[in-house]
PDB file of N, CA, C and O in Angstrom, chain B, residues numbered from 101:
ATOM      1  N   MET B 101      69.515  61.958  43.155  1.00  0.00           N
ATOM      2  CA  MET B 101      68.588  61.367  44.094  1.00  0.00           C
ATOM      3  C   MET B 101      69.379  60.482  45.062  1.00  0.00           C
ATOM      4  O   MET B 101      70.249  59.724  44.632  1.00  0.00           O
ATOM      5  N   PRO B 102      69.088  60.571  46.357  1.00  0.00           N
ATOM      6  CA  PRO B 102      69.817  59.746  47.336  1.00  0.00           C
ATOM      7  C   PRO B 102      69.428  58.273  47.226  1.00  0.00           C
ATOM      8  O   PRO B 102      68.339  57.937  46.763  1.00  0.00           O
ATOM      9  N   GLN B 103      70.316  57.424  47.651  1.00  0.00           N
ATOM     10  CA  GLN B 103      70.051  55.989  47.663  1.00  0.00           C
ATOM     11  C   GLN B 103      68.985  55.672  48.703  1.00  0.00           C
ATOM     12  O   GLN B 103      69.025  56.190  49.819  1.00  0.00           O
ATOM     13  N   ASP B 104      68.036  54.823  48.334  1.00  0.00           N
ATOM     14  CA  ASP B 104      66.976  54.406  49.246  1.00  0.00           C
ATOM     15  C   ASP B 104      67.115  52.910  49.481  1.00  0.00           C
ATOM     16  O   ASP B 104      66.716  52.107  48.637  1.00  0.00           O
ATOM     17  N   LYS B 105      67.678  52.535  50.619  1.00  0.00           N
ATOM     18  CA  LYS B 105      67.921  51.130  50.924  1.00  0.00           C
ATOM     19  C   LYS B 105      66.639  50.349  51.182  1.00  0.00           C
ATOM     20  O   LYS B 105      66.664  49.119  51.214  1.00  0.00           O
ATOM     21  N   PHE B 106      65.516  51.045  51.367  1.00  0.00           N
ATOM     22  CA  PHE B 106      64.257  50.385  51.702  1.00  0.00           C
ATOM     23  C   PHE B 106      63.243  50.463  50.564  1.00  0.00           C
ATOM     24  O   PHE B 106      62.061  50.195  50.780  1.00  0.00           O
ATOM     25  N   ALA B 107      63.672  50.818  49.372  1.00  0.00           N
ATOM     26  CA  ALA B 107      62.762  51.026  48.246  1.00  0.00           C
ATOM     27  C   ALA B 107      61.928  49.800  47.925  1.00  0.00           C
ATOM     28  O   ALA B 107      60.779  49.943  47.506  1.00  0.00           O
ATOM     29  N   SER B 108      62.454  48.619  48.101  1.00  0.00           N
ATOM     30  CA  SER B 108      61.707  47.419  47.727  1.00  0.00           C
ATOM     31  C   SER B 108      60.788  46.913  48.841  1.00  0.00           C
ATOM     32  O   SER B 108      60.130  45.887  48.667  1.00  0.00           O
ATOM     33  N   THR B 109      60.729  47.599  49.966  1.00  0.00           N
ATOM     34  CA  THR B 109      59.919  47.127  51.088  1.00  0.00           C
ATOM     35  C   THR B 109      58.637  47.948  51.280  1.00  0.00           C
ATOM     36  O   THR B 109      58.082  47.964  52.379  1.00  0.00           O
ATOM     37  N   ASP B 110      58.164  48.621  50.240  1.00  0.00           N
ATOM     38  CA  ASP B 110      56.965  49.434  50.384  1.00  0.00           C
ATOM     39  C   ASP B 110      55.732  48.554  50.587  1.00  0.00           C
ATOM     40  O   ASP B 110      55.568  47.532  49.921  1.00  0.00           O
ATOM     41  N   SER B 111      54.880  48.959  51.505  1.00  0.00           N
ATOM     42  CA  SER B 111      53.613  48.283  51.767  1.00  0.00           C
ATOM     43  C   SER B 111      52.658  49.311  52.360  1.00  0.00           C
ATOM     44  O   SER B 111      53.046  50.448  52.625  1.00  0.00           O
ATOM     45  N   VAL B 112      51.420  48.910  52.565  1.00  0.00           N
ATOM     46  CA  VAL B 112      50.434  49.833  53.129  1.00  0.00           C
ATOM     47  C   VAL B 112      50.809  50.271  54.540  1.00  0.00           C
ATOM     48  O   VAL B 112      50.384  51.339  54.980  1.00  0.00           O
ATOM     49  N   THR B 113      51.592  49.474  55.256  1.00  0.00           N
ATOM     50  CA  THR B 113      51.982  49.832  56.618  1.00  0.00           C
ATOM     51  C   THR B 113      53.346  50.511  56.690  1.00  0.00           C
ATOM     52  O   THR B 113      53.750  50.968  57.760  1.00  0.00           O
ATOM     53  N   ALA B 114      54.055  50.582  55.577  1.00  0.00           N
ATOM     54  CA  ALA B 114      55.353  51.250  55.551  1.00  0.00           C
ATOM     55  C   ALA B 114      55.147  52.770  55.520  1.00  0.00           C
ATOM     56  O   ALA B 114      54.077  53.234  55.126  1.00  0.00           O
ATOM     57  N   PRO B 115      56.145  53.543  55.928  1.00  0.00           N
ATOM     58  CA  PRO B 115      56.017  55.001  55.866  1.00  0.00           C
ATOM     59  C   PRO B 115      55.724  55.475  54.439  1.00  0.00           C
ATOM     60  O   PRO B 115      56.125  54.837  53.466  1.00  0.00           O
ATOM     61  N   ALA B 116      55.031  56.583  54.336  1.00  0.00           N
ATOM     62  CA  ALA B 116      54.692  57.145  53.022  1.00  0.00           C
ATOM     63  C   ALA B 116      55.953  57.509  52.244  1.00  0.00           C
ATOM     64  O   ALA B 116      56.942  57.976  52.809  1.00  0.00           O
ATOM     65  N   ARG B 117      55.890  57.286  50.944  1.00  0.00           N
ATOM     66  CA  ARG B 117      57.002  57.612  50.049  1.00  0.00           C
ATOM     67  C   ARG B 117      56.660  58.769  49.121  1.00  0.00           C
ATOM     68  O   ARG B 117      57.535  59.296  48.435  1.00  0.00           O
ATOM     69  N   ASP B 118      55.400  59.161  49.098  1.00  0.00           N
ATOM     70  CA  ASP B 118      54.953  60.236  48.216  1.00  0.00           C
ATOM     71  C   ASP B 118      53.712  60.856  48.845  1.00  0.00           C
ATOM     72  O   ASP B 118      53.151  60.300  49.790  1.00  0.00           O
ATOM     73  N   CYS B 119      53.283  61.995  48.330  1.00  0.00           N
ATOM     74  CA  CYS B 119      52.085  62.648  48.837  1.00  0.00           C
ATOM     75  C   CYS B 119      51.447  63.480  47.737  1.00  0.00           C
ATOM     76  O   CYS B 119      52.082  63.800  46.732  1.00  0.00           O
ATOM     77  N   PHE B 120      50.176  63.827  47.944  1.00  0.00           N
ATOM     78  CA  PHE B 120      49.465  64.660  46.977  1.00  0.00           C
ATOM     79  C   PHE B 120      48.367  65.432  47.693  1.00  0.00           C
ATOM     80  O   PHE B 120      47.786  64.948  48.665  1.00  0.00           O
ATOM     81  N   GLY B 121      48.090  66.629  47.206  1.00  0.00           N
ATOM     82  CA  GLY B 121      47.028  67.440  47.774  1.00  0.00           C
ATOM     83  C   GLY B 121      45.665  66.889  47.407  1.00  0.00           C
ATOM     84  O   GLY B 121      45.462  66.414  46.289  1.00  0.00           O
ATOM     85  N   ILE B 122      44.731  66.952  48.340  1.00  0.00           N
ATOM     86  CA  ILE B 122      43.369  66.477  48.105  1.00  0.00           C
ATOM     87  C   ILE B 122      42.416  67.668  48.175  1.00  0.00           C
ATOM     88  O   ILE B 122      42.391  68.410  49.157  1.00  0.00           O
ATOM     89  N   VAL B 123      41.635  67.830  47.113  1.00  0.00           N
ATOM     90  CA  VAL B 123      40.579  68.833  47.076  1.00  0.00           C
ATOM     91  C   VAL B 123      39.255  68.088  47.209  1.00  0.00           C
ATOM     92  O   VAL B 123      38.904  67.305  46.327  1.00  0.00           O
ATOM     93  N   PRO B 124      38.516  68.314  48.289  1.00  0.00           N
ATOM     94  CA  PRO B 124      37.239  67.617  48.463  1.00  0.00           C
ATOM     95  C   PRO B 124      36.315  67.844  47.268  1.00  0.00           C
ATOM     96  O   PRO B 124      36.254  68.944  46.720  1.00  0.00           O
ATOM     97  N   ASP B 125      35.596  66.791  46.870  1.00  0.00           N
ATOM     98  CA  ASP B 125      34.735  66.835  45.684  1.00  0.00           C
ATOM     99  C   ASP B 125      33.527  65.929  45.929  1.00  0.00           C
ATOM    100  O   ASP B 125      33.679  64.765  46.299  1.00  0.00           O
ATOM    101  N   ASP B 126      32.338  66.469  45.721  1.00  0.00           N
ATOM    102  CA  ASP B 126      31.123  65.689  45.931  1.00  0.00           C
ATOM    103  C   ASP B 126      30.824  64.719  44.798  1.00  0.00           C
ATOM    104  O   ASP B 126      30.039  63.788  44.980  1.00  0.00           O
ATOM    105  N   ASN B 127      31.433  64.916  43.630  1.00  0.00           N
ATOM    106  CA  ASN B 127      31.066  64.139  42.455  1.00  0.00           C
ATOM    107  C   ASN B 127      32.153  63.211  41.939  1.00  0.00           C
ATOM    108  O   ASN B 127      31.899  62.431  41.022  1.00  0.00           O
ATOM    109  N   ALA B 128      33.342  63.269  42.492  1.00  0.00           N
ATOM    110  CA  ALA B 128      34.442  62.454  41.965  1.00  0.00           C
ATOM    111  C   ALA B 128      35.184  61.745  43.091  1.00  0.00           C
ATOM    112  O   ALA B 128      35.381  62.291  44.176  1.00  0.00           O
ATOM    113  N   ASP B 129      35.586  60.525  42.800  1.00  0.00           N
ATOM    114  CA  ASP B 129      36.435  59.778  43.720  1.00  0.00           C
ATOM    115  C   ASP B 129      37.868  60.257  43.585  1.00  0.00           C
ATOM    116  O   ASP B 129      38.205  60.939  42.617  1.00  0.00           O
ATOM    117  N   LEU B 130      38.709  59.912  44.536  1.00  0.00           N
ATOM    118  CA  LEU B 130      40.136  60.201  44.429  1.00  0.00           C
ATOM    119  C   LEU B 130      40.708  59.401  43.260  1.00  0.00           C
ATOM    120  O   LEU B 130      40.198  58.328  42.936  1.00  0.00           O
ATOM    121  N   THR B 131      41.747  59.908  42.634  1.00  0.00           N
ATOM    122  CA  THR B 131      42.350  59.195  41.508  1.00  0.00           C
ATOM    123  C   THR B 131      43.236  58.050  41.980  1.00  0.00           C
ATOM    124  O   THR B 131      43.512  57.123  41.218  1.00  0.00           O
ATOM    125  N   VAL B 132      43.681  58.109  43.225  1.00  0.00           N
ATOM    126  CA  VAL B 132      44.485  57.045  43.825  1.00  0.00           C
ATOM    127  C   VAL B 132      44.086  56.934  45.298  1.00  0.00           C
ATOM    128  O   VAL B 132      43.809  57.945  45.944  1.00  0.00           O
ATOM    129  N   VAL B 133      44.058  55.720  45.824  1.00  0.00           N
ATOM    130  CA  VAL B 133      43.715  55.507  47.229  1.00  0.00           C
ATOM    131  C   VAL B 133      44.992  55.639  48.060  1.00  0.00           C
ATOM    132  O   VAL B 133      45.932  54.869  47.863  1.00  0.00           O
ATOM    133  N   PRO B 134      45.044  56.609  48.993  1.00  0.00           N
ATOM    134  CA  PRO B 134      46.253  56.788  49.804  1.00  0.00           C
ATOM    135  C   PRO B 134      46.357  55.761  50.935  1.00  0.00           C
ATOM    136  O   PRO B 134      45.379  55.102  51.287  1.00  0.00           O
ATOM    137  N   LYS B 135      47.569  55.640  51.495  1.00  0.00           N
ATOM    138  CA  LYS B 135      47.790  54.808  52.689  1.00  0.00           C
ATOM    139  C   LYS B 135      47.137  55.448  53.906  1.00  0.00           C
ATOM    140  O   LYS B 135      46.622  54.759  54.787  1.00  0.00           O
ATOM    141  N   ALA B 136      47.167  56.772  53.940  1.00  0.00           N
ATOM    142  CA  ALA B 136      46.662  57.553  55.075  1.00  0.00           C
ATOM    143  C   ALA B 136      46.428  58.975  54.574  1.00  0.00           C
ATOM    144  O   ALA B 136      46.793  59.314  53.448  1.00  0.00           O
ATOM    145  N   ILE B 137      45.820  59.797  55.415  1.00  0.00           N
ATOM    146  CA  ILE B 137      45.652  61.205  55.063  1.00  0.00           C
ATOM    147  C   ILE B 137      46.100  62.088  56.221  1.00  0.00           C
ATOM    148  O   ILE B 137      45.977  61.733  57.393  1.00  0.00           O
ATOM    149  N   TYR B 138      46.619  63.245  55.849  1.00  0.00           N
ATOM    150  CA  TYR B 138      47.068  64.258  56.799  1.00  0.00           C
ATOM    151  C   TYR B 138      46.064  65.401  56.756  1.00  0.00           C
ATOM    152  O   TYR B 138      45.657  65.833  55.677  1.00  0.00           O
ATOM    153  N   ILE B 139      45.662  65.892  57.926  1.00  0.00           N
ATOM    154  CA  ILE B 139      44.744  67.025  58.036  1.00  0.00           C
ATOM    155  C   ILE B 139      45.551  68.221  58.526  1.00  0.00           C
ATOM    156  O   ILE B 139      45.965  68.259  59.684  1.00  0.00           O
ATOM    157  N   GLY B 140      45.772  69.187  57.660  1.00  0.00           N
ATOM    158  CA  GLY B 140      46.556  70.365  58.030  1.00  0.00           C
ATOM    159  C   GLY B 140      45.790  71.324  58.925  1.00  0.00           C
ATOM    160  O   GLY B 140      46.324  71.824  59.914  1.00  0.00           O
ATOM    161  N   THR B 141      44.533  71.577  58.572  1.00  0.00           N
ATOM    162  CA  THR B 141      43.674  72.468  59.349  1.00  0.00           C
ATOM    163  C   THR B 141      42.464  71.665  59.808  1.00  0.00           C
ATOM    164  O   THR B 141      41.714  71.142  58.984  1.00  0.00           O
ATOM    165  N   GLY B 142      42.275  71.568  61.098  1.00  0.00           N
ATOM    166  CA  GLY B 142      41.246  70.707  61.672  1.00  0.00           C
ATOM    167  C   GLY B 142      39.825  71.116  61.365  1.00  0.00           C
ATOM    168  O   GLY B 142      39.557  72.234  60.925  1.00  0.00           O
ATOM    169  N   GLY B 143      38.927  70.189  61.606  1.00  0.00           N
ATOM    170  CA  GLY B 143      37.499  70.399  61.376  1.00  0.00           C
ATOM    171  C   GLY B 143      36.834  69.062  61.140  1.00  0.00           C
ATOM    172  O   GLY B 143      37.334  68.027  61.579  1.00  0.00           O
ATOM    173  N   ASP B 144      35.702  69.080  60.444  1.00  0.00           N
ATOM    174  CA  ASP B 144      34.991  67.850  60.106  1.00  0.00           C
ATOM    175  C   ASP B 144      35.454  67.352  58.737  1.00  0.00           C
ATOM    176  O   ASP B 144      35.833  68.139  57.870  1.00  0.00           O
ATOM    177  N   LEU B 145      35.416  66.031  58.562  1.00  0.00           N
ATOM    178  CA  LEU B 145      35.844  65.419  57.305  1.00  0.00           C
ATOM    179  C   LEU B 145      34.812  64.379  56.899  1.00  0.00           C
ATOM    180  O   LEU B 145      34.525  63.449  57.654  1.00  0.00           O
ATOM    181  N   VAL B 146      34.256  64.539  55.702  1.00  0.00           N
ATOM    182  CA  VAL B 146      33.296  63.575  55.170  1.00  0.00           C
ATOM    183  C   VAL B 146      34.024  62.755  54.111  1.00  0.00           C
ATOM    184  O   VAL B 146      34.575  63.298  53.153  1.00  0.00           O
ATOM    185  N   LEU B 147      34.015  61.437  54.302  1.00  0.00           N
ATOM    186  CA  LEU B 147      34.739  60.570  53.367  1.00  0.00           C
ATOM    187  C   LEU B 147      34.010  59.264  53.174  1.00  0.00           C
ATOM    188  O   LEU B 147      33.098  58.914  53.923  1.00  0.00           O
ATOM    189  N   GLN B 148      34.438  58.552  52.144  1.00  0.00           N
ATOM    190  CA  GLN B 148      33.978  57.194  51.914  1.00  0.00           C
ATOM    191  C   GLN B 148      35.197  56.292  51.940  1.00  0.00           C
ATOM    192  O   GLN B 148      36.159  56.531  51.210  1.00  0.00           O
ATOM    193  N   GLY B 149      35.170  55.272  52.760  1.00  0.00           N
ATOM    194  CA  GLY B 149      36.275  54.326  52.845  1.00  0.00           C
ATOM    195  C   GLY B 149      36.364  53.482  51.585  1.00  0.00           C
ATOM    196  O   GLY B 149      35.367  53.286  50.889  1.00  0.00           O
ATOM    197  N   VAL B 150      37.550  52.987  51.296  1.00  0.00           N
ATOM    198  CA  VAL B 150      37.792  52.245  50.058  1.00  0.00           C
ATOM    199  C   VAL B 150      36.896  51.015  49.935  1.00  0.00           C
ATOM    200  O   VAL B 150      36.557  50.630  48.816  1.00  0.00           O
ATOM    201  N   ASP B 151      36.504  50.393  51.026  1.00  0.00           N
ATOM    202  CA  ASP B 151      35.649  49.211  50.977  1.00  0.00           C
ATOM    203  C   ASP B 151      34.222  49.485  51.436  1.00  0.00           C
ATOM    204  O   ASP B 151      33.501  48.561  51.813  1.00  0.00           O
ATOM    205  N   SER B 152      33.813  50.750  51.405  1.00  0.00           N
ATOM    206  CA  SER B 152      32.499  51.139  51.910  1.00  0.00           C
ATOM    207  C   SER B 152      31.614  51.666  50.781  1.00  0.00           C
ATOM    208  O   SER B 152      32.110  52.135  49.756  1.00  0.00           O
ATOM    209  N   ASP B 153      30.311  51.584  50.982  1.00  0.00           N
ATOM    210  CA  ASP B 153      29.345  52.139  50.036  1.00  0.00           C
ATOM    211  C   ASP B 153      28.697  53.414  50.565  1.00  0.00           C
ATOM    212  O   ASP B 153      27.872  54.023  49.884  1.00  0.00           O
ATOM    213  N   ALA B 154      29.068  53.815  51.774  1.00  0.00           N
ATOM    214  CA  ALA B 154      28.423  54.966  52.402  1.00  0.00           C
ATOM    215  C   ALA B 154      29.464  55.956  52.915  1.00  0.00           C
ATOM    216  O   ALA B 154      30.573  55.582  53.296  1.00  0.00           O
ATOM    217  N   ASP B 155      29.076  57.219  52.913  1.00  0.00           N
ATOM    218  CA  ASP B 155      29.930  58.260  53.480  1.00  0.00           C
ATOM    219  C   ASP B 155      29.843  58.243  54.995  1.00  0.00           C
ATOM    220  O   ASP B 155      28.841  57.808  55.564  1.00  0.00           O
ATOM    221  N   VAL B 156      30.890  58.715  55.643  1.00  0.00           N
ATOM    222  CA  VAL B 156      30.928  58.848  57.091  1.00  0.00           C
ATOM    223  C   VAL B 156      31.554  60.204  57.409  1.00  0.00           C
ATOM    224  O   VAL B 156      32.405  60.692  56.665  1.00  0.00           O
ATOM    225  N   THR B 157      31.130  60.804  58.513  1.00  0.00           N
ATOM    226  CA  THR B 157      31.687  62.084  58.939  1.00  0.00           C
ATOM    227  C   THR B 157      32.552  61.871  60.172  1.00  0.00           C
ATOM    228  O   THR B 157      32.098  61.327  61.178  1.00  0.00           O
ATOM    229  N   LEU B 158      33.788  62.302  60.082  1.00  0.00           N
ATOM    230  CA  LEU B 158      34.698  62.316  61.229  1.00  0.00           C
ATOM    231  C   LEU B 158      34.675  63.747  61.761  1.00  0.00           C
ATOM    232  O   LEU B 158      35.085  64.674  61.063  1.00  0.00           O
ATOM    233  N   ARG B 159      34.204  63.928  62.972  1.00  0.00           N
ATOM    234  CA  ARG B 159      33.980  65.271  63.521  1.00  0.00           C
ATOM    235  C   ARG B 159      35.130  65.735  64.411  1.00  0.00           C
ATOM    236  O   ARG B 159      35.783  64.948  65.097  1.00  0.00           O
ATOM    237  N   ASN B 160      35.344  67.043  64.365  1.00  0.00           N
ATOM    238  CA  ASN B 160      36.270  67.730  65.269  1.00  0.00           C
ATOM    239  C   ASN B 160      37.697  67.189  65.204  1.00  0.00           C
ATOM    240  O   ASN B 160      38.342  67.020  66.239  1.00  0.00           O
ATOM    241  N   LEU B 161      38.192  66.919  64.001  1.00  0.00           N
ATOM    242  CA  LEU B 161      39.576  66.462  63.859  1.00  0.00           C
ATOM    243  C   LEU B 161      40.520  67.611  64.198  1.00  0.00           C
ATOM    244  O   LEU B 161      40.261  68.750  63.807  1.00  0.00           O
ATOM    245  N   PRO B 162      41.594  67.340  64.906  1.00  0.00           N
ATOM    246  CA  PRO B 162      42.549  68.403  65.214  1.00  0.00           C
ATOM    247  C   PRO B 162      43.454  68.694  64.016  1.00  0.00           C
ATOM    248  O   PRO B 162      43.597  67.863  63.119  1.00  0.00           O
ATOM    249  N   SER B 163      44.048  69.856  64.012  1.00  0.00           N
ATOM    250  CA  SER B 163      45.039  70.196  62.993  1.00  0.00           C
ATOM    251  C   SER B 163      46.280  69.344  63.186  1.00  0.00           C
ATOM    252  O   SER B 163      46.668  69.042  64.314  1.00  0.00           O
ATOM    253  N   GLY B 164      46.898  68.959  62.080  1.00  0.00           N
ATOM    254  CA  GLY B 164      48.165  68.246  62.139  1.00  0.00           C
ATOM    255  C   GLY B 164      48.061  66.760  62.421  1.00  0.00           C
ATOM    256  O   GLY B 164      49.058  66.136  62.783  1.00  0.00           O
ATOM    257  N   VAL B 165      46.880  66.177  62.263  1.00  0.00           N
ATOM    258  CA  VAL B 165      46.707  64.753  62.555  1.00  0.00           C
ATOM    259  C   VAL B 165      46.879  63.922  61.278  1.00  0.00           C
ATOM    260  O   VAL B 165      46.501  64.351  60.187  1.00  0.00           O
ATOM    261  N   ILE B 166      47.451  62.738  61.435  1.00  0.00           N
ATOM    262  CA  ILE B 166      47.506  61.758  60.352  1.00  0.00           C
ATOM    263  C   ILE B 166      46.499  60.666  60.688  1.00  0.00           C
ATOM    264  O   ILE B 166      46.547  60.073  61.765  1.00  0.00           O
ATOM    265  N   LEU B 167      45.587  60.407  59.757  1.00  0.00           N
ATOM    266  CA  LEU B 167      44.554  59.399  59.952  1.00  0.00           C
ATOM    267  C   LEU B 167      44.921  58.145  59.181  1.00  0.00           C
ATOM    268  O   LEU B 167      45.142  58.198  57.971  1.00  0.00           O
ATOM    269  N   ASP B 168      44.986  57.024  59.869  1.00  0.00           N
ATOM    270  CA  ASP B 168      45.260  55.728  59.242  1.00  0.00           C
ATOM    271  C   ASP B 168      43.970  55.199  58.630  1.00  0.00           C
ATOM    272  O   ASP B 168      43.385  54.232  59.117  1.00  0.00           O
ATOM    273  N   ILE B 169      43.544  55.844  57.564  1.00  0.00           N
ATOM    274  CA  ILE B 169      42.322  55.453  56.874  1.00  0.00           C
ATOM    275  C   ILE B 169      42.580  55.567  55.384  1.00  0.00           C
ATOM    276  O   ILE B 169      43.301  56.456  54.931  1.00  0.00           O
ATOM    277  N   ARG B 170      41.977  54.649  54.619  1.00  0.00           N
ATOM    278  CA  ARG B 170      42.181  54.610  53.172  1.00  0.00           C
ATOM    279  C   ARG B 170      40.880  55.012  52.471  1.00  0.00           C
ATOM    280  O   ARG B 170      40.049  54.157  52.166  1.00  0.00           O
ATOM    281  N   PRO B 171      40.706  56.311  52.217  1.00  0.00           N
ATOM    282  CA  PRO B 171      39.464  56.775  51.596  1.00  0.00           C
ATOM    283  C   PRO B 171      39.492  56.628  50.074  1.00  0.00           C
ATOM    284  O   PRO B 171      40.540  56.763  49.442  1.00  0.00           O
ATOM    285  N   SER B 172      38.326  56.352  49.505  1.00  0.00           N
ATOM    286  CA  SER B 172      38.184  56.378  48.052  1.00  0.00           C
ATOM    287  C   SER B 172      37.662  57.729  47.595  1.00  0.00           C
ATOM    288  O   SER B 172      37.799  58.090  46.426  1.00  0.00           O
ATOM    289  N   ALA B 173      37.058  58.483  48.525  1.00  0.00           N
ATOM    290  CA  ALA B 173      36.521  59.810  48.204  1.00  0.00           C
ATOM    291  C   ALA B 173      36.540  60.688  49.442  1.00  0.00           C
ATOM    292  O   ALA B 173      36.353  60.210  50.562  1.00  0.00           O
ATOM    293  N   ILE B 174      36.766  61.973  49.229  1.00  0.00           N
ATOM    294  CA  ILE B 174      36.645  63.001  50.275  1.00  0.00           C
ATOM    295  C   ILE B 174      35.595  63.981  49.755  1.00  0.00           C
ATOM    296  O   ILE B 174      35.787  64.592  48.704  1.00  0.00           O
ATOM    297  N   ARG B 175      34.509  64.133  50.467  1.00  0.00           N
ATOM    298  CA  ARG B 175      33.388  64.956  50.013  1.00  0.00           C
ATOM    299  C   ARG B 175      33.545  66.423  50.432  1.00  0.00           C
ATOM    300  O   ARG B 175      34.099  66.730  51.488  1.00  0.00           O
ATOM    301  N   GLN B 176      33.047  67.308  49.582  1.00  0.00           N
ATOM    302  CA  GLN B 176      33.089  68.735  49.880  1.00  0.00           C
ATOM    303  C   GLN B 176      31.979  69.118  50.854  1.00  0.00           C
ATOM    304  O   GLN B 176      32.211  69.859  51.810  1.00  0.00           O
ATOM    305  N   ALA B 177      30.766  68.608  50.606  1.00  0.00           N
ATOM    306  CA  ALA B 177      29.622  68.938  51.468  1.00  0.00           C
ATOM    307  C   ALA B 177      29.869  68.370  52.860  1.00  0.00           C
ATOM    308  O   ALA B 177      30.043  67.162  53.024  1.00  0.00           O
ATOM    309  N   GLY B 178      29.882  69.235  53.846  1.00  0.00           N
ATOM    310  CA  GLY B 178      30.077  68.820  55.232  1.00  0.00           C
ATOM    311  C   GLY B 178      31.519  68.816  55.695  1.00  0.00           C
ATOM    312  O   GLY B 178      31.774  68.722  56.895  1.00  0.00           O
ATOM    313  N   THR B 179      32.467  68.914  54.779  1.00  0.00           N
ATOM    314  CA  THR B 179      33.881  68.935  55.163  1.00  0.00           C
ATOM    315  C   THR B 179      34.295  70.362  55.489  1.00  0.00           C
ATOM    316  O   THR B 179      34.173  71.259  54.654  1.00  0.00           O
ATOM    317  N   THR B 180      34.781  70.565  56.697  1.00  0.00           N
ATOM    318  CA  THR B 180      35.306  71.870  57.101  1.00  0.00           C
ATOM    319  C   THR B 180      36.803  71.826  57.322  1.00  0.00           C
ATOM    320  O   THR B 180      37.445  72.871  57.416  1.00  0.00           O
ATOM    321  N   ALA B 181      37.374  70.621  57.408  1.00  0.00           N
ATOM    322  CA  ALA B 181      38.826  70.482  57.505  1.00  0.00           C
ATOM    323  C   ALA B 181      39.444  70.933  56.183  1.00  0.00           C
ATOM    324  O   ALA B 181      38.797  70.885  55.137  1.00  0.00           O
ATOM    325  N   ALA B 182      40.695  71.367  56.241  1.00  0.00           N
ATOM    326  CA  ALA B 182      41.365  71.871  55.042  1.00  0.00           C
ATOM    327  C   ALA B 182      42.826  71.431  55.032  1.00  0.00           C
ATOM    328  O   ALA B 182      43.321  70.820  55.979  1.00  0.00           O
ATOM    329  N   ASP B 183      43.488  71.757  53.946  1.00  0.00           N
ATOM    330  CA  ASP B 183      44.908  71.417  53.773  1.00  0.00           C
ATOM    331  C   ASP B 183      45.092  69.904  53.942  1.00  0.00           C
ATOM    332  O   ASP B 183      45.921  69.444  54.727  1.00  0.00           O
ATOM    333  N   ILE B 184      44.301  69.155  53.189  1.00  0.00           N
ATOM    334  CA  ILE B 184      44.280  67.694  53.280  1.00  0.00           C
ATOM    335  C   ILE B 184      45.300  67.131  52.294  1.00  0.00           C
ATOM    336  O   ILE B 184      45.352  67.536  51.133  1.00  0.00           O
ATOM    337  N   VAL B 185      46.103  66.198  52.776  1.00  0.00           N
ATOM    338  CA  VAL B 185      47.161  65.604  51.961  1.00  0.00           C
ATOM    339  C   VAL B 185      47.032  64.083  52.008  1.00  0.00           C
ATOM    340  O   VAL B 185      46.923  63.500  53.087  1.00  0.00           O
ATOM    341  N   GLY B 186      47.043  63.444  50.844  1.00  0.00           N
ATOM    342  CA  GLY B 186      47.072  61.989  50.768  1.00  0.00           C
ATOM    343  C   GLY B 186      48.501  61.499  50.849  1.00  0.00           C
ATOM    344  O   GLY B 186      49.382  62.045  50.185  1.00  0.00           O
ATOM    345  N   LEU B 187      48.743  60.480  51.650  1.00  0.00           N
ATOM    346  CA  LEU B 187      50.082  59.913  51.835  1.00  0.00           C
ATOM    347  C   LEU B 187      50.141  58.577  51.117  1.00  0.00           C
ATOM    348  O   LEU B 187      49.290  57.710  51.317  1.00  0.00           O
ATOM    349  N   LEU B 188      51.152  58.423  50.281  1.00  0.00           N
ATOM    350  CA  LEU B 188      51.316  57.207  49.481  1.00  0.00           C
ATOM    351  C   LEU B 188      52.550  56.446  49.891  1.00  0.00           C
ATOM    352  O   LEU B 188      52.843  55.395  49.321  1.00  0.00           O
TER     353      LEU B 188
END
């Protein structure tokens, strides 16, 4: 593994150090709250923010966008975006 001179400076605003695939689910929250999310294939995205009690729909997201949002859940119903990746 290469040396990482910035390993001790991780924060929510620092670049992502890890990632994981997100499968939208109407009944389960994410197992970890990401710093941001990447949308591989554009469309609509239904999510709940980490400090919110309600879902919101982000419409017409383009492919290849990184959203600076920290979701606690990504819902299947209404989500047409795909290839969603959580950035940690």
